[in-house]
PDB file as gemmi writes it, atoms N, CA and C in Angstrom:
CRYST1    1.000    1.000    1.000  90.00  90.00  90.00 P 1                      
ATOM      1  N   PRO A   1      26.132  28.992  -3.155  1.00  0.00           N  
ATOM      2  CA  PRO A   1      27.022  29.904  -2.441  1.00  0.00           C  
ATOM      3  C   PRO A   1      27.937  30.684  -3.387  1.00  0.00           C  
ATOM      4  N   ALA A   2      28.428  30.031  -4.407  1.00  0.00           N  
ATOM      5  CA  ALA A   2      29.325  30.729  -5.327  1.00  0.00           C  
ATOM      6  C   ALA A   2      28.571  31.809  -6.100  1.00  0.00           C  
ATOM      7  N   PHE A   3      27.358  31.504  -6.496  1.00  0.00           N  
ATOM      8  CA  PHE A   3      26.546  32.472  -7.230  1.00  0.00           C  
ATOM      9  C   PHE A   3      26.212  33.678  -6.350  1.00  0.00           C  
ATOM     10  N   LEU A   4      25.911  33.407  -5.084  1.00  0.00           N  
ATOM     11  CA  LEU A   4      25.628  34.486  -4.139  1.00  0.00           C  
ATOM     12  C   LEU A   4      26.859  35.381  -3.947  1.00  0.00           C  
ATOM     13  N   CYS A   5      28.029  34.762  -3.834  1.00  0.00           N  
ATOM     14  CA  CYS A   5      29.265  35.544  -3.690  1.00  0.00           C  
ATOM     15  C   CYS A   5      29.505  36.396  -4.927  1.00  0.00           C  
ATOM     16  N   LEU A   6      29.319  35.816  -6.095  1.00  0.00           N  
ATOM     17  CA  LEU A   6      29.546  36.546  -7.335  1.00  0.00           C  
ATOM     18  C   LEU A   6      28.629  37.761  -7.443  1.00  0.00           C  
ATOM     19  N   ILE A   7      27.355  37.557  -7.165  1.00  0.00           N  
ATOM     20  CA  ILE A   7      26.394  38.666  -7.240  1.00  0.00           C  
ATOM     21  C   ILE A   7      26.723  39.731  -6.189  1.00  0.00           C  
ATOM     22  N   SER A   8      27.021  39.293  -4.972  1.00  0.00           N  
ATOM     23  CA  SER A   8      27.320  40.252  -3.906  1.00  0.00           C  
ATOM     24  C   SER A   8      28.567  41.073  -4.215  1.00  0.00           C  
ATOM     25  N   PHE A   9      29.603  40.414  -4.709  1.00  0.00           N  
ATOM     26  CA  PHE A   9      30.836  41.142  -5.017  1.00  0.00           C  
ATOM     27  C   PHE A   9      30.641  42.089  -6.196  1.00  0.00           C  
ATOM     28  N   THR A  10      29.845  41.669  -7.170  1.00  0.00           N  
ATOM     29  CA  THR A  10      29.563  42.532  -8.314  1.00  0.00           C  
ATOM     30  C   THR A  10      28.792  43.770  -7.879  1.00  0.00           C  
ATOM     31  N   LEU A  11      27.767  43.585  -7.062  1.00  0.00           N  
ATOM     32  CA  LEU A  11      26.992  44.728  -6.574  1.00  0.00           C  
ATOM     33  C   LEU A  11      27.837  45.621  -5.666  1.00  0.00           C  
ATOM     34  N   TYR A  12      28.705  45.019  -4.889  1.00  0.00           N  
ATOM     35  CA  TYR A  12      29.566  45.799  -3.987  1.00  0.00           C  
ATOM     36  C   TYR A  12      30.500  46.714  -4.775  1.00  0.00           C  
ATOM     37  N   THR A  13      31.048  46.201  -5.871  1.00  0.00           N  
ATOM     38  CA  THR A  13      31.989  47.017  -6.641  1.00  0.00           C  
ATOM     39  C   THR A  13      31.278  48.003  -7.560  1.00  0.00           C  
ATOM     40  N   TRP A  14      30.161  47.609  -8.173  1.00  0.00           N  
ATOM     41  CA  TRP A  14      29.492  48.491  -9.138  1.00  0.00           C  
ATOM     42  C   TRP A  14      28.653  49.564  -8.458  1.00  0.00           C  
ATOM     43  N   LEU A  15      27.788  49.145  -7.548  1.00  0.00           N  
ATOM     44  CA  LEU A  15      26.864  50.104  -6.939  1.00  0.00           C  
ATOM     45  C   LEU A  15      27.529  50.940  -5.854  1.00  0.00           C  
ATOM     46  N   GLY A  16      28.423  50.323  -5.112  1.00  0.00           N  
ATOM     47  CA  GLY A  16      29.058  51.051  -4.029  1.00  0.00           C  
ATOM     48  C   GLY A  16      30.298  51.808  -4.445  1.00  0.00           C  
ATOM     49  N   GLN A  17      30.738  51.613  -5.681  1.00  0.00           N  
ATOM     50  CA  GLN A  17      31.957  52.246  -6.191  1.00  0.00           C  
ATOM     51  C   GLN A  17      33.141  51.954  -5.260  1.00  0.00           C  
ATOM     52  N   ASN A  18      33.221  50.709  -4.777  1.00  0.00           N  
ATOM     53  CA  ASN A  18      34.284  50.298  -3.866  1.00  0.00           C  
ATOM     54  C   ASN A  18      35.247  49.365  -4.593  1.00  0.00           C  
ATOM     55  N   THR A  19      36.442  49.251  -4.066  1.00  0.00           N  
ATOM     56  CA  THR A  19      37.387  48.265  -4.594  1.00  0.00           C  
ATOM     57  C   THR A  19      37.322  47.035  -3.711  1.00  0.00           C  
ATOM     58  N   LEU A  20      37.408  45.897  -4.328  1.00  0.00           N  
ATOM     59  CA  LEU A  20      37.311  44.624  -3.609  1.00  0.00           C  
ATOM     60  C   LEU A  20      38.717  44.132  -3.319  1.00  0.00           C  
ATOM     61  N   ASP A  21      39.070  44.079  -2.049  1.00  0.00           N  
ATOM     62  CA  ASP A  21      40.381  43.562  -1.687  1.00  0.00           C  
ATOM     63  C   ASP A  21      40.226  42.169  -1.084  1.00  0.00           C  
ATOM     64  N   ALA A  22      41.330  41.515  -0.830  1.00  0.00           N  
ATOM     65  CA  ALA A  22      41.317  40.125  -0.364  1.00  0.00           C  
ATOM     66  C   ALA A  22      40.659  39.990   0.999  1.00  0.00           C  
ATOM     67  N   ALA A  23      40.916  40.927   1.895  1.00  0.00           N  
ATOM     68  CA  ALA A  23      40.336  40.829   3.246  1.00  0.00           C  
ATOM     69  C   ALA A  23      38.811  40.903   3.193  1.00  0.00           C  
ATOM     70  N   THR A  24      38.291  41.814   2.395  1.00  0.00           N  
ATOM     71  CA  THR A  24      36.838  41.940   2.275  1.00  0.00           C  
ATOM     72  C   THR A  24      36.236  40.711   1.605  1.00  0.00           C  
ATOM     73  N   ALA A  25      36.888  40.223   0.566  1.00  0.00           N  
ATOM     74  CA  ALA A  25      36.367  39.069  -0.168  1.00  0.00           C  
ATOM     75  C   ALA A  25      36.336  37.817   0.704  1.00  0.00           C  
ATOM     76  N   PHE A  26      37.444  37.520   1.396  1.00  0.00           N  
ATOM     77  CA  PHE A  26      37.488  36.288   2.189  1.00  0.00           C  
ATOM     78  C   PHE A  26      36.604  36.362   3.430  1.00  0.00           C  
ATOM     79  N   SER A  27      36.516  37.509   4.058  1.00  0.00           N  
ATOM     80  CA  SER A  27      35.617  37.611   5.213  1.00  0.00           C  
ATOM     81  C   SER A  27      34.157  37.513   4.765  1.00  0.00           C  
ATOM     82  N   SER A  28      33.834  38.067   3.608  1.00  0.00           N  
ATOM     83  CA  SER A  28      32.465  37.950   3.081  1.00  0.00           C  
ATOM     84  C   SER A  28      32.143  36.508   2.726  1.00  0.00           C  
ATOM     85  N   MET A  29      33.092  35.820   2.122  1.00  0.00           N  
ATOM     86  CA  MET A  29      32.861  34.405   1.779  1.00  0.00           C  
ATOM     87  C   MET A  29      32.680  33.564   3.033  1.00  0.00           C  
ATOM     88  N   SER A  30      33.411  33.895   4.088  1.00  0.00           N  
ATOM     89  CA  SER A  30      33.256  33.179   5.357  1.00  0.00           C  
ATOM     90  C   SER A  30      31.870  33.421   5.953  1.00  0.00           C  
ATOM     91  N   LEU A  31      31.405  34.656   5.921  1.00  0.00           N  
ATOM     92  CA  LEU A  31      30.066  34.957   6.432  1.00  0.00           C  
ATOM     93  C   LEU A  31      28.974  34.282   5.608  1.00  0.00           C  
ATOM     94  N   PHE A  32      29.136  34.255   4.291  1.00  0.00           N  
ATOM     95  CA  PHE A  32      28.158  33.561   3.441  1.00  0.00           C  
ATOM     96  C   PHE A  32      28.129  32.074   3.769  1.00  0.00           C  
ATOM     97  N   SER A  33      29.296  31.527   4.059  1.00  0.00           N  
ATOM     98  CA  SER A  33      29.366  30.115   4.419  1.00  0.00           C  
ATOM     99  C   SER A  33      28.627  29.850   5.732  1.00  0.00           C  
ATOM    100  N   PHE A  34      28.784  30.756   6.716  1.00  0.00           N  
ATOM    101  CA  PHE A  34      28.081  30.607   7.988  1.00  0.00           C  
ATOM    102  C   PHE A  34      26.572  30.766   7.823  1.00  0.00           C  
ATOM    103  N   LEU A  35      26.152  31.607   6.918  1.00  0.00           N  
ATOM    104  CA  LEU A  35      24.719  31.869   6.738  1.00  0.00           C  
ATOM    105  C   LEU A  35      24.017  30.821   5.888  1.00  0.00           C  
ATOM    106  N   ARG A  36      24.752  29.987   5.194  1.00  0.00           N  
ATOM    107  CA  ARG A  36      24.135  29.018   4.285  1.00  0.00           C  
ATOM    108  C   ARG A  36      23.221  28.045   5.018  1.00  0.00           C  
ATOM    109  N   PHE A  37      23.672  27.445   6.113  1.00  0.00           N  
ATOM    110  CA  PHE A  37      22.861  26.466   6.832  1.00  0.00           C  
ATOM    111  C   PHE A  37      21.585  27.079   7.420  1.00  0.00           C  
ATOM    112  N   PRO A  38      21.660  28.215   8.128  1.00  0.00           N  
ATOM    113  CA  PRO A  38      20.400  28.792   8.645  1.00  0.00           C  
ATOM    114  C   PRO A  38      19.411  29.179   7.551  1.00  0.00           C  
ATOM    115  N   LEU A  39      19.907  29.671   6.429  1.00  0.00           N  
ATOM    116  CA  LEU A  39      18.990  30.018   5.342  1.00  0.00           C  
ATOM    117  C   LEU A  39      18.346  28.779   4.737  1.00  0.00           C  
ATOM    118  N   ASP A  40      19.104  27.694   4.604  1.00  0.00           N  
ATOM    119  CA  ASP A  40      18.520  26.440   4.118  1.00  0.00           C  
ATOM    120  C   ASP A  40      17.436  25.941   5.067  1.00  0.00           C  
ATOM    121  N   GLN A  41      17.718  26.006   6.363  1.00  0.00           N  
ATOM    122  CA  GLN A  41      16.734  25.558   7.340  1.00  0.00           C  
ATOM    123  C   GLN A  41      15.497  26.459   7.341  1.00  0.00           C  
ATOM    124  N   PHE A  42      15.695  27.744   7.136  1.00  0.00           N  
ATOM    125  CA  PHE A  42      14.558  28.655   7.068  1.00  0.00           C  
ATOM    126  C   PHE A  42      13.659  28.306   5.886  1.00  0.00           C  
ATOM    127  N   LEU A  43      14.253  28.023   4.736  1.00  0.00           N  
ATOM    128  CA  LEU A  43      13.448  27.655   3.570  1.00  0.00           C  
ATOM    129  C   LEU A  43      12.725  26.335   3.788  1.00  0.00           C  
ATOM    130  N   LYS A  44      13.410  25.371   4.384  1.00  0.00           N  
ATOM    131  CA  LYS A  44      12.761  24.082   4.653  1.00  0.00           C  
ATOM    132  C   LYS A  44      11.614  24.240   5.649  1.00  0.00           C  
ATOM    133  N   SER A  45      11.825  25.046   6.675  1.00  0.00           N  
ATOM    134  CA  SER A  45      10.755  25.231   7.652  1.00  0.00           C  
ATOM    135  C   SER A  45       9.575  25.988   7.045  1.00  0.00           C  
ATOM    136  N   THR A  46       9.846  26.903   6.124  1.00  0.00           N  
ATOM    137  CA  THR A  46       8.762  27.609   5.444  1.00  0.00           C  
ATOM    138  C   THR A  46       7.924  26.625   4.620  1.00  0.00           C  
ATOM    139  N   LEU A  47       8.581  25.724   3.921  1.00  0.00           N  
ATOM    140  CA  LEU A  47       7.850  24.708   3.154  1.00  0.00           C  
ATOM    141  C   LEU A  47       7.070  23.780   4.084  1.00  0.00           C  
ATOM    142  N   PHE A  48       7.671  23.422   5.211  1.00  0.00           N  
ATOM    143  CA  PHE A  48       6.989  22.558   6.173  1.00  0.00           C  
ATOM    144  C   PHE A  48       5.744  23.240   6.726  1.00  0.00           C  
ATOM    145  N   ILE A  49       5.836  24.515   7.028  1.00  0.00           N  
ATOM    146  CA  ILE A  49       4.679  25.253   7.543  1.00  0.00           C  
ATOM    147  C   ILE A  49       3.581  25.339   6.486  1.00  0.00           C  
ATOM    148  N   ALA A  50       3.959  25.529   5.225  1.00  0.00           N  
ATOM    149  CA  ALA A  50       2.960  25.570   4.153  1.00  0.00           C  
ATOM    150  C   ALA A  50       2.274  24.216   4.006  1.00  0.00           C  
ATOM    151  N   ASP A  51       3.044  23.129   4.053  1.00  0.00           N  
ATOM    152  CA  ASP A  51       2.449  21.791   3.975  1.00  0.00           C  
ATOM    153  C   ASP A  51       1.526  21.520   5.155  1.00  0.00           C  
ATOM    154  N   THR A  52       1.948  21.952   6.329  1.00  0.00           N  
ATOM    155  CA  THR A  52       1.131  21.757   7.522  1.00  0.00           C  
ATOM    156  C   THR A  52      -0.175  22.536   7.422  1.00  0.00           C  
ATOM    157  N   SER A  53      -0.100  23.737   6.891  1.00  0.00           N  
ATOM    158  CA  SER A  53      -1.307  24.548   6.728  1.00  0.00           C  
ATOM    159  C   SER A  53      -2.299  23.876   5.776  1.00  0.00           C  
ATOM    160  N   VAL A  54      -1.798  23.344   4.684  1.00  0.00           N  
ATOM    161  CA  VAL A  54      -2.670  22.652   3.736  1.00  0.00           C  
ATOM    162  C   VAL A  54      -3.290  21.417   4.390  1.00  0.00           C  
ATOM    163  N   SER A  55      -2.485  20.664   5.139  1.00  0.00           N  
ATOM    164  CA  SER A  55      -2.999  19.467   5.804  1.00  0.00           C  
ATOM    165  C   SER A  55      -4.079  19.807   6.820  1.00  0.00           C  
ATOM    166  N   PHE A  56      -3.848  20.850   7.608  1.00  0.00           N  
ATOM    167  CA  PHE A  56      -4.858  21.243   8.592  1.00  0.00           C  
ATOM    168  C   PHE A  56      -6.138  21.712   7.924  1.00  0.00           C  
ATOM    169  N   ARG A  57      -6.025  22.415   6.807  1.00  0.00           N  
ATOM    170  CA  ARG A  57      -7.216  22.871   6.096  1.00  0.00           C  
ATOM    171  C   ARG A  57      -8.007  21.671   5.572  1.00  0.00           C  
ATOM    172  N   ARG A  58      -7.300  20.672   5.050  1.00  0.00           N  
ATOM    173  CA  ARG A  58      -7.994  19.472   4.559  1.00  0.00           C  
ATOM    174  C   ARG A  58      -8.675  18.726   5.693  1.00  0.00           C  
ATOM    175  N   LEU A  59      -7.972  18.598   6.823  1.00  0.00           N  
ATOM    176  CA  LEU A  59      -8.578  17.927   7.973  1.00  0.00           C  
ATOM    177  C   LEU A  59      -9.794  18.698   8.487  1.00  0.00           C  
ATOM    178  N   GLU A  60      -9.683  20.005   8.523  1.00  0.00           N  
ATOM    179  CA  GLU A  60     -10.801  20.824   8.978  1.00  0.00           C  
ATOM    180  C   GLU A  60     -12.010  20.660   8.058  1.00  0.00           C  
ATOM    181  N   ASN A  61     -11.780  20.651   6.751  1.00  0.00           N  
ATOM    182  CA  ASN A  61     -12.891  20.452   5.811  1.00  0.00           C  
ATOM    183  C   ASN A  61     -13.499  19.068   5.977  1.00  0.00           C  
ATOM    184  N   PHE A  62     -12.663  18.064   6.202  1.00  0.00           N  
ATOM    185  CA  PHE A  62     -13.171  16.701   6.381  1.00  0.00           C  
ATOM    186  C   PHE A  62     -13.988  16.584   7.661  1.00  0.00           C  
ATOM    187  N   LEU A  63     -13.478  17.150   8.737  1.00  0.00           N  
ATOM    188  CA  LEU A  63     -14.184  17.042  10.014  1.00  0.00           C  
ATOM    189  C   LEU A  63     -15.447  17.896  10.057  1.00  0.00           C  
ATOM    190  N   ALA A  64     -15.543  18.892   9.189  1.00  0.00           N  
ATOM    191  CA  ALA A  64     -16.734  19.744   9.152  1.00  0.00           C  
ATOM    192  C   ALA A  64     -17.862  19.133   8.322  1.00  0.00           C  
ATOM    193  N   LEU A  65     -17.611  18.038   7.638  1.00  0.00           N  
ATOM    194  CA  LEU A  65     -18.650  17.404   6.831  1.00  0.00           C  
ATOM    195  C   LEU A  65     -19.742  16.834   7.724  1.00  0.00           C  
ATOM    196  N   ASP A  66     -20.941  16.773   7.172  1.00  0.00           N  
ATOM    197  CA  ASP A  66     -22.046  16.158   7.896  1.00  0.00           C  
ATOM    198  C   ASP A  66     -21.810  14.655   8.002  1.00  0.00           C  
ATOM    199  N   GLU A  67     -22.315  14.100   9.078  1.00  0.00           N  
ATOM    200  CA  GLU A  67     -22.176  12.656   9.232  1.00  0.00           C  
ATOM    201  C   GLU A  67     -23.110  11.950   8.281  1.00  0.00           C  
ATOM    202  N   ARG A  68     -22.636  10.827   7.797  1.00  0.00           N  
ATOM    203  CA  ARG A  68     -23.456  10.053   6.870  1.00  0.00           C  
ATOM    204  C   ARG A  68     -24.431   9.190   7.648  1.00  0.00           C  
ATOM    205  N   ASP A  69     -25.536   8.912   6.990  1.00  0.00           N  
ATOM    206  CA  ASP A  69     -26.476   7.974   7.584  1.00  0.00           C  
ATOM    207  C   ASP A  69     -25.833   6.593   7.555  1.00  0.00           C  
ATOM    208  N   SER A  70     -26.359   5.723   8.356  1.00  0.00           N  
ATOM    209  CA  SER A  70     -25.794   4.374   8.380  1.00  0.00           C  
ATOM    210  C   SER A  70     -25.952   3.739   6.997  1.00  0.00           C  
ATOM    211  N   LEU A  71     -24.975   2.962   6.639  1.00  0.00           N  
ATOM    212  CA  LEU A  71     -24.975   2.341   5.322  1.00  0.00           C  
ATOM    213  C   LEU A  71     -26.043   1.266   5.246  1.00  0.00           C  
ATOM    214  N   THR A  72     -26.608   1.115   4.074  1.00  0.00           N  
ATOM    215  CA  THR A  72     -27.575   0.056   3.851  1.00  0.00           C  
ATOM    216  C   THR A  72     -26.808  -1.241   3.668  1.00  0.00           C  
ATOM    217  N   ARG A  73     -27.091  -2.181   4.488  1.00  0.00           N  
ATOM    218  CA  ARG A  73     -26.378  -3.456   4.414  1.00  0.00           C  
ATOM    219  C   ARG A  73     -27.330  -4.527   3.909  1.00  0.00           C  
ATOM    220  N   LEU A  74     -26.744  -5.430   3.172  1.00  0.00           N  
ATOM    221  CA  LEU A  74     -27.528  -6.556   2.669  1.00  0.00           C  
ATOM    222  C   LEU A  74     -27.768  -7.546   3.794  1.00  0.00           C  
ATOM    223  N   PRO A  75     -28.886  -8.215   3.741  1.00  0.00           N  
ATOM    224  CA  PRO A  75     -29.111  -9.245   4.766  1.00  0.00           C  
ATOM    225  C   PRO A  75     -28.103 -10.383   4.588  1.00  0.00           C  
ATOM    226  N   LYS A  76     -27.792 -11.044   5.694  1.00  0.00           N  
ATOM    227  CA  LYS A  76     -26.810 -12.128   5.665  1.00  0.00           C  
ATOM    228  C   LYS A  76     -27.238 -13.260   4.743  1.00  0.00           C  
ATOM    229  N   SER A  77     -28.521 -13.407   4.518  1.00  0.00           N  
ATOM    230  CA  SER A  77     -28.997 -14.499   3.675  1.00  0.00           C  
ATOM    231  C   SER A  77     -28.786 -14.200   2.194  1.00  0.00           C  
ATOM    232  N   SER A  78     -28.450 -12.972   1.830  1.00  0.00           N  
ATOM    233  CA  SER A  78     -28.280 -12.611   0.430  1.00  0.00           C  
ATOM    234  C   SER A  78     -26.971 -13.176  -0.104  1.00  0.00           C  
ATOM    235  N   ALA A  79     -27.009 -13.750  -1.283  1.00  0.00           N  
ATOM    236  CA  ALA A  79     -25.817 -14.331  -1.901  1.00  0.00           C  
ATOM    237  C   ALA A  79     -25.078 -13.283  -2.738  1.00  0.00           C  
ATOM    238  N   MET A  80     -25.691 -12.126  -2.948  1.00  0.00           N  
ATOM    239  CA  MET A  80     -25.086 -11.100  -3.786  1.00  0.00           C  
ATOM    240  C   MET A  80     -23.997 -10.359  -2.998  1.00  0.00           C  
ATOM    241  N   VAL A  81     -22.823 -10.213  -3.633  1.00  0.00           N  
ATOM    242  CA  VAL A  81     -21.726  -9.508  -3.000  1.00  0.00           C  
ATOM    243  C   VAL A  81     -21.491  -8.176  -3.694  1.00  0.00           C  
ATOM    244  N   LEU A  82     -21.464  -8.184  -5.010  1.00  0.00           N  
ATOM    245  CA  LEU A  82     -21.212  -6.979  -5.788  1.00  0.00           C  
ATOM    246  C   LEU A  82     -22.122  -7.004  -7.002  1.00  0.00           C  
ATOM    247  N   GLN A  83     -22.773  -5.893  -7.280  1.00  0.00           N  
ATOM    248  CA  GLN A  83     -23.671  -5.821  -8.416  1.00  0.00           C  
ATOM    249  C   GLN A  83     -23.324  -4.598  -9.241  1.00  0.00           C  
ATOM    250  N   LEU A  84     -23.226  -4.788 -10.564  1.00  0.00           N  
ATOM    251  CA  LEU A  84     -22.948  -3.704 -11.488  1.00  0.00           C  
ATOM    252  C   LEU A  84     -24.146  -3.521 -12.399  1.00  0.00           C  
ATOM    253  N   GLU A  85     -24.567  -2.273 -12.566  1.00  0.00           N  
ATOM    254  CA  GLU A  85     -25.662  -1.981 -13.474  1.00  0.00           C  
ATOM    255  C   GLU A  85     -25.228  -0.885 -14.432  1.00  0.00           C  
ATOM    256  N   LYS A  86     -25.342  -1.147 -15.726  1.00  0.00           N  
ATOM    257  CA  LYS A  86     -24.991  -0.188 -16.771  1.00  0.00           C  
ATOM    258  C   LYS A  86     -23.614   0.419 -16.514  1.00  0.00           C  
ATOM    259  N   GLY A  87     -22.626  -0.436 -16.437  1.00  0.00           N  
ATOM    260  CA  GLY A  87     -21.279  -0.006 -16.081  1.00  0.00           C  
ATOM    261  C   GLY A  87     -20.562   0.715 -17.206  1.00  0.00           C  
ATOM    262  N   HIS A  88     -19.710   1.636 -16.835  1.00  0.00           N  
ATOM    263  CA  HIS A  88     -18.821   2.336 -17.759  1.00  0.00           C  
ATOM    264  C   HIS A  88     -17.416   2.224 -17.187  1.00  0.00           C  
ATOM    265  N   PHE A  89     -16.519   1.566 -17.934  1.00  0.00           N  
ATOM    266  CA  PHE A  89     -15.163   1.338 -17.460  1.00  0.00           C  
ATOM    267  C   PHE A  89     -14.200   2.033 -18.395  1.00  0.00           C  
ATOM    268  N   ASP A  90     -13.358   2.893 -17.823  1.00  0.00           N  
ATOM    269  CA  ASP A  90     -12.437   3.694 -18.625  1.00  0.00           C  
ATOM    270  C   ASP A  90     -11.082   3.703 -17.928  1.00  0.00           C  
ATOM    271  N   TRP A  91     -10.026   3.558 -18.722  1.00  0.00           N  
ATOM    272  CA  TRP A  91      -8.677   3.545 -18.172  1.00  0.00           C  
ATOM    273  C   TRP A  91      -7.921   4.807 -18.542  1.00  0.00           C  
ATOM    274  N   GLY A  92      -8.598   5.928 -18.776  1.00  0.00           N  
ATOM    275  CA  GLY A  92      -7.957   7.193 -19.023  1.00  0.00           C  
ATOM    276  C   GLY A  92      -7.494   7.407 -20.453  1.00  0.00           C  
ATOM    277  N   PHE A  93      -7.884   6.538 -21.381  1.00  0.00           N  
ATOM    278  CA  PHE A  93      -7.497   6.708 -22.771  1.00  0.00           C  
ATOM    279  C   PHE A  93      -8.497   7.618 -23.471  1.00  0.00           C  
ATOM    280  N   GLU A  94      -8.174   7.955 -24.704  1.00  0.00           N  
ATOM    281  CA  GLU A  94      -9.110   8.737 -25.508  1.00  0.00           C  
ATOM    282  C   GLU A  94     -10.367   7.905 -25.746  1.00  0.00           C  
ATOM    283  N   LYS A  95     -11.405   8.570 -26.126  1.00  0.00           N  
ATOM    284  CA  LYS A  95     -12.684   7.891 -26.358  1.00  0.00           C  
ATOM    285  C   LYS A  95     -12.580   7.107 -27.666  1.00  0.00           C  
ATOM    286  N   ASP A  96     -12.102   5.900 -27.586  1.00  0.00           N  
ATOM    287  CA  ASP A  96     -11.985   5.030 -28.758  1.00  0.00           C  
ATOM    288  C   ASP A  96     -12.280   3.597 -28.327  1.00  0.00           C  
ATOM    289  N   ASP A  97     -11.638   2.651 -28.950  1.00  0.00           N  
ATOM    290  CA  ASP A  97     -11.907   1.248 -28.653  1.00  0.00           C  
ATOM    291  C   ASP A  97     -11.420   0.823 -27.271  1.00  0.00           C  
ATOM    292  N   SER A  98     -10.565   1.624 -26.628  1.00  0.00           N  
ATOM    293  CA  SER A  98     -10.022   1.211 -25.338  1.00  0.00           C  
ATOM    294  C   SER A  98     -11.041   1.370 -24.208  1.00  0.00           C  
ATOM    295  N   ALA A  99     -12.061   2.185 -24.394  1.00  0.00           N  
ATOM    296  CA  ALA A  99     -13.097   2.346 -23.373  1.00  0.00           C  
ATOM    297  C   ALA A  99     -14.158   1.279 -23.588  1.00  0.00           C  
ATOM    298  N   ILE A 100     -14.601   0.689 -22.514  1.00  0.00           N  
ATOM    299  CA  ILE A 100     -15.597  -0.388 -22.592  1.00  0.00           C  
ATOM    300  C   ILE A 100     -16.892   0.145 -22.002  1.00  0.00           C  
ATOM    301  N   GLU A 101     -17.913   0.206 -22.812  1.00  0.00           N  
ATOM    302  CA  GLU A 101     -19.222   0.608 -22.326  1.00  0.00           C  
ATOM    303  C   GLU A 101     -20.170  -0.549 -22.558  1.00  0.00           C  
ATOM    304  N   THR A 102     -21.000  -0.779 -21.598  1.00  0.00           N  
ATOM    305  CA  THR A 102     -21.935  -1.882 -21.745  1.00  0.00           C  
ATOM    306  C   THR A 102     -23.260  -1.503 -21.100  1.00  0.00           C  
ATOM    307  N   GLU A 103     -24.295  -2.011 -21.631  1.00  0.00           N  
ATOM    308  CA  GLU A 103     -25.622  -1.836 -21.055  1.00  0.00           C  
ATOM    309  C   GLU A 103     -25.999  -3.066 -20.243  1.00  0.00           C  
ATOM    310  N   ARG A 104     -25.131  -4.047 -20.234  1.00  0.00           N  
ATOM    311  CA  ARG A 104     -25.431  -5.259 -19.482  1.00  0.00           C  
ATOM    312  C   ARG A 104     -25.155  -5.047 -18.000  1.00  0.00           C  
ATOM    313  N   SER A 105     -25.794  -5.828 -17.209  1.00  0.00           N  
ATOM    314  CA  SER A 105     -25.585  -5.793 -15.769  1.00  0.00           C  
ATOM    315  C   SER A 105     -24.930  -7.092 -15.354  1.00  0.00           C  
ATOM    316  N   GLY A 106     -24.225  -7.036 -14.250  1.00  0.00           N  
ATOM    317  CA  GLY A 106     -23.574  -8.254 -13.777  1.00  0.00           C  
ATOM    318  C   GLY A 106     -23.656  -8.329 -12.276  1.00  0.00           C  
ATOM    319  N   MET A 107     -23.357  -9.515 -11.748  1.00  0.00           N  
ATOM    320  CA  MET A 107     -23.422  -9.729 -10.319  1.00  0.00           C  
ATOM    321  C   MET A 107     -22.285 -10.664  -9.928  1.00  0.00           C  
ATOM    322  N   LEU A 108     -21.621 -10.363  -8.839  1.00  0.00           N  
ATOM    323  CA  LEU A 108     -20.536 -11.175  -8.325  1.00  0.00           C  
ATOM    324  C   LEU A 108     -21.046 -11.891  -7.095  1.00  0.00           C  
ATOM    325  N   THR A 109     -21.000 -13.197  -7.123  1.00  0.00           N  
ATOM    326  CA  THR A 109     -21.508 -13.970  -5.982  1.00  0.00           C  
ATOM    327  C   THR A 109     -20.453 -14.960  -5.522  1.00  0.00           C  
ATOM    328  N   ASP A 110     -20.624 -15.476  -4.350  1.00  0.00           N  
ATOM    329  CA  ASP A 110     -19.798 -16.539  -3.789  1.00  0.00           C  
ATOM    330  C   ASP A 110     -18.305 -16.172  -3.823  1.00  0.00           C  
ATOM    331  N   VAL A 111     -17.962 -15.066  -3.171  1.00  0.00           N  
ATOM    332  CA  VAL A 111     -16.568 -14.616  -3.110  1.00  0.00           C  
ATOM    333  C   VAL A 111     -16.031 -14.940  -1.721  1.00  0.00           C  
ATOM    334  N   ASN A 112     -14.837 -15.518  -1.691  1.00  0.00           N  
ATOM    335  CA  ASN A 112     -14.204 -15.867  -0.439  1.00  0.00           C  
ATOM    336  C   ASN A 112     -12.841 -15.193  -0.389  1.00  0.00           C  
ATOM    337  N   LEU A 113     -12.690 -14.172   0.458  1.00  0.00           N  
ATOM    338  CA  LEU A 113     -11.417 -13.473   0.627  1.00  0.00           C  
ATOM    339  C   LEU A 113     -10.809 -13.861   1.961  1.00  0.00           C  
ATOM    340  N   THR A 114      -9.578 -14.287   1.916  1.00  0.00           N  
ATOM    341  CA  THR A 114      -8.887 -14.624   3.157  1.00  0.00           C  
ATOM    342  C   THR A 114      -7.613 -13.812   3.237  1.00  0.00           C  
ATOM    343  N   ALA A 115      -7.248 -13.464   4.457  1.00  0.00           N  
ATOM    344  CA  ALA A 115      -6.030 -12.672   4.638  1.00  0.00           C  
ATOM    345  C   ALA A 115      -4.886 -13.564   5.059  1.00  0.00           C  
TER     346      ALA A 115                                                      
END                                                                             
């Protein structure tokens, strides 16, 4: 608000070739004070509308996708829960010793998860 008053008063005196008196200054500051809340709400609502637009576009793209075929499920008699083949595990580091690459395969069996 103070910056807005400063700019407005400067433009009023320089561009308009007017003199700034106390009545004009205080009434202008009062009006700027009244306008502060609606302008803040306008900016917030503009951001909210932009966020809503992005969300709707994402939902529309998601709902427009083709349906997937049913997932292939393992038979209940299978003991295999998770299988890894030629895994590459990276934690976002540079390509050095921190990345683990393996040609080995692994299998996770007999897992019991309880909630």
